[in-house]
C-alpha positions in Angstrom: 31.4 -126.8 -126.4 30.2 -123.3 -127.0 32.0 -120.9 -129.0 32.7 -117.3 -128.1 32.1 -114.8 -130.9 34.9 -113.3 -132.6 34.6 -109.5 -131.2 35.1 -111.4 -127.5 37.9 -113.4 -128.6 39.6 -110.0 -130.2 38.8 -108.1 -126.8 40.4 -110.9 -125.2 43.6 -110.7 -126.9 43.8 -107.3 -126.7 43.5 -107.4 -122.9 45.6 -110.1 -122.7 48.3 -108.4 -125.0 48.8 -105.1 -123.7 51.9 -103.6 -124.0 53.3 -106.1 -126.7 54.6 -105.2 -129.9 54.6 -107.3 -133.0 58.3 -108.0 -134.0 57.3 -110.9 -136.2 57.4 -111.2 -140.2 54.1 -109.6 -140.8 52.5 -111.4 -144.4 50.2 -108.0 -144.5 52.1 -104.9 -143.4 49.6 -102.6 -145.5 46.8 -104.2 -143.1 48.6 -103.4 -140.0 49.4 -99.6 -141.0 45.9 -99.1 -141.9 43.4 -97.1 -140.0 40.5 -98.9 -141.7 41.6 -102.1 -139.8 42.0 -103.7 -136.7 45.0 -106.1 -135.8 46.2 -108.4 -132.8 49.4 -109.9 -133.0 50.7 -113.0 -130.5 54.3 -114.3 -130.4 55.0 -117.5 -130.0 56.5 -116.6 -126.5 52.8 -115.4 -125.7 50.7 -118.5 -126.9 53.0 -120.9 -124.9 53.6 -118.8 -121.8 49.6 -117.7 -121.4 47.1 -119.9 -120.2 44.5 -117.6 -121.6 46.0 -117.3 -124.8 46.2 -121.4 -125.1 42.3 -121.3 -123.9 41.4 -119.1 -126.4 43.2 -120.8 -129.2 41.6 -124.3 -128.0 38.0 -122.5 -127.4 38.2 -120.5 -130.9 40.3 -122.3 -133.3 40.5 -126.1 -131.8 44.1 -125.8 -131.6 45.2 -128.1 -129.1 49.0 -128.1 -129.1 50.3 -124.4 -129.7 54.0 -125.6 -129.2 54.5 -125.4 -133.0 53.0 -122.2 -133.9 55.2 -119.3 -134.5 53.1 -116.4 -134.4 49.3 -115.2 -134.9 47.6 -112.3 -136.4 44.4 -111.4 -136.1 42.8 -108.7 -139.3 39.4 -107.1 -138.8 37.8 -104.6 -141.4 34.3 -102.9 -140.5 34.1 -100.1 -143.2 34.2 -100.4 -146.9 37.4 -98.8 -147.1 39.0 -101.6 -144.9 37.3 -104.5 -146.5 38.3 -103.2 -150.0 42.0 -102.6 -149.1 41.8 -106.4 -147.1 40.5 -108.1 -150.2 43.2 -106.2 -152.0 46.2 -107.4 -149.8 45.0 -111.1 -149.9 44.2 -111.4 -153.7 47.6 -109.8 -154.0 49.0 -112.5 -151.5 47.3 -115.2 -153.5 49.2 -114.1 -156.6 52.2 -114.0 -155.3 52.0 -117.3 -153.6 51.2 -119.8 -156.3 51.6 -122.8 -153.7 49.0 -121.1 -151.7 45.8 -124.3 -151.2 42.4 -123.9 -150.4 41.7 -126.5 -148.1 38.2 -125.6 -147.1 35.5 -123.6 -148.5 31.9 -122.5 -147.3 29.3 -120.2 -148.8 26.1 -118.4 -147.4 23.9 -115.9 -148.6 25.3 -113.7 -146.2 29.2 -114.8 -145.7 32.0 -116.5 -147.4 34.6 -118.5 -145.0 37.8 -120.0 -147.1 40.9 -121.7 -145.3 44.0 -121.2 -147.3 47.2 -123.5 -146.8 51.1 -123.2 -147.7 52.6 -126.8 -147.3 55.8 -126.9 -145.3 58.7 -129.2 -146.5 57.3 -132.0 -143.9 54.5 -133.6 -145.4 51.3 -133.3 -143.6 52.4 -130.0 -142.1 51.5 -126.8 -143.1 53.8 -123.3 -142.9 51.2 -121.1 -142.7 46.9 -121.2 -142.3 45.0 -118.1 -143.5 41.3 -118.3 -142.3 39.3 -115.7 -144.1 35.8 -114.8 -143.4 33.8 -112.3 -145.5 30.4 -110.8 -144.8 29.1 -108.0 -143.5 32.9 -107.5 -142.2 36.1 -108.7 -143.3 38.1 -110.9 -140.7 41.3 -112.9 -141.5 43.2 -115.3 -139.3 46.8 -115.8 -140.1 48.7 -118.7 -138.3 52.6 -119.6 -138.8 54.4 -122.3 -137.9 54.3 -126.3 -138.3 51.0 -126.9 -138.5 49.0 -130.0 -138.4 45.2 -130.2 -139.7 44.5 -132.5 -137.1 43.1 -129.4 -135.0 39.7 -130.9 -133.4 41.7 -134.3 -132.6 43.9 -133.6 -129.9 47.0 -132.4 -132.0 
C-alpha cells in the first residue's frame, strides 16, 4: 500500500478540520503557541465520525481501530528556531515523564525517528505514544488514549 507524504497528510487533516479548535489537554502547549511550529489537532469525535480521518490514520499510521484514541496532535517545525524549541520541549517532557519508554528507534545519515510510549494501567496498552522524526525538519505525532501496539495487525 502506498504511503502519502507527511505534507499531504498534514494538508488533508487541515482541510478536514476547518473550524475545529483544540479543547483537549495539549502535552506541548508552548509548541502550539509558537509561530515557528505548525500544529494540527484531531479530537476523538473527529476521528470516529470522519471517514477521511479514519482513512488517513489507516494509511499513514496503520491504525485500524481509532475508537480507543482520545486525540491526536501533529507538530511540524521547519525553521532552526522551531526545531530548537521542539527539541527543548520534547527533552523537558522526557525529563518529567520517567516512565516514558523508547519503543523503537531508527537512525540514518539524514534523519532519526523514535517512537516513545507511556504505559497505561492496562497491561499491553499505552496511554500516550509520541512518534518523532528529526531530519531536515522536525515532526512529532502525539496520540493519547488506550493504544495497542498491534497497529499493523488489525487491532
